[in-house]
N, C-alpha and C positions, 0 to 999 in steps of 0.2 A: 499477426492471421492469417489463417488458410482459409480461403472463402469456401464456405458451408459445412463448419467445424466446429465445435465450441470448443473454449478452452478451460481446463480444468487451471484453476489459480488459485495459489494462497498469500495472501494479506497482513503484515502485524501493525500495529497502531502506537503500537508505544508507548502507551497513557504516562507522561508525567506531567506533574503541574498544571492541571485543567489545561494542554497540550499531546496534540499527537505529532506524531513523526511522518512528512510528506513529503513529495516530489510536487515542481514543477513543471507543467507537461503544455505540449501546445500541440493545439490539431490544428493542419493549415488548411482539409475541409471548410469545418467553421470560422476557420480568420479566430479560435479561442483558446487564452489558456486553462488550463485547469489544475485542481491538486489530485495528488493519488497518494496512500501510505504504499512501501517499497512492501518490495515482495519478487514473487514471481510462478513460473510455470512449474506444473507438480509434472512430476516426471510417471510414465508408466512401472506398476509396482512402489510406488517410492506413498509415503504417509503423508498428507499434509504436513503435519510437525513437522518432519525433518525436512522437508520442502522450506521449510522458512526458518528453518536451521541453516541447514544448505545453504537459502541465497543469500542470508544477511553472512553470510563466510564469504563465500563471494563476494562479493558484491563490493563490502566493507572491512573482510578480514577482523571481524569480532564474533563472538560469543553469546549466546540468548539464553536464558530460563526462565524457569515460570511463564511458560505459554497458560492460553487460557482462553482456550477456546468462545467465542461468543457469537458464532453461526455464519450461514451460508447466506449468500446473496447470491443473485442472476440477475444478470446484468446483460441486456439486450439494446443495442447501439451504433449506432453511427460514427465512426475512425476515421476521417483522410477520409470521405466519399466512399467507403465500403462498410459493408453491413460484418456489424461484430456479435459474439453472443459466448458470454462468460459464468463460466460457476466459479465464485468464490467463495471458499474457507473463509472467513477472517477471526484474528488472535488476536490479542492483548498478547505482549512479552516484555520481558523486562534485559537489558544488555548488562554481561557480567562485565562488565567494567565500566563504574557506574561515573567515571568523570566523560563518558558520553552524553554525559543528560546535564552536563556545564556549557558543550561547546554549540556556539547557535546555528554552527550547518557543517553535515560529515559528507566528506564526498566520497561516492560509489562508483562501482565499474562496472561497465554492462561488459555479458559477452560480448560485443562489435569493439571492446576495447573504446571505447567513447565514456566519459564521464559525467557524472549527476551531482547534485549537488540536494542533499534530503534536512528540511529542518523544522524544528518547532513552530508550529503552528495552534493556538491559543485556538479552542474548542470556541468560545464565544464569535469568534473572528470569522470561524470557519460555517459558522449558522447566520450570519450576514453578508456575508462577503461576496463579492459581484459576481466572486469567480466559482465553479461550481464545485464541491467535492464527488471524488467514483470511486467505488462503482455507487448507483443512485439506489438510496437507501439505508450508507451508512450511518447519517449522523443520526437516523430513527432507531437501528442497532447499537448506536454506543450511547444515545438515551436511554435505552432498552435496556441494558447496564449499567444505570447510574453514571457513565463517565461526560456526560454533560448536565 
């Protein structure tokens, strides 16, 4: 995050079997774990669909298709005691390699070289879980599109 700047992001929920693909993260300022779908930053001059394809390819070495735009969320938040502001394009999409749906977890690689795990989280658990799902408003957007 760059203080005072709005970030343009894209995320993919990859809905499957009444679950979505999320990574668990941690906010040290709030001392709280949370869930967030996979995705990343949109580069200048890059369309959000292309950014999601690129991010999934870079992080998981996987190809995706059948992208379906669900909506845009604006997220104003505090992370690690710092204010943040994001405009988030939200898509549902499918993995070309269908076997990825059968894996319990997928291991991703960040630009920093750190790995992270993404896993299928049932939507019913996200609705009733004590851990928040970000960006704010995502559950309502998924419900609007009949994914919950």
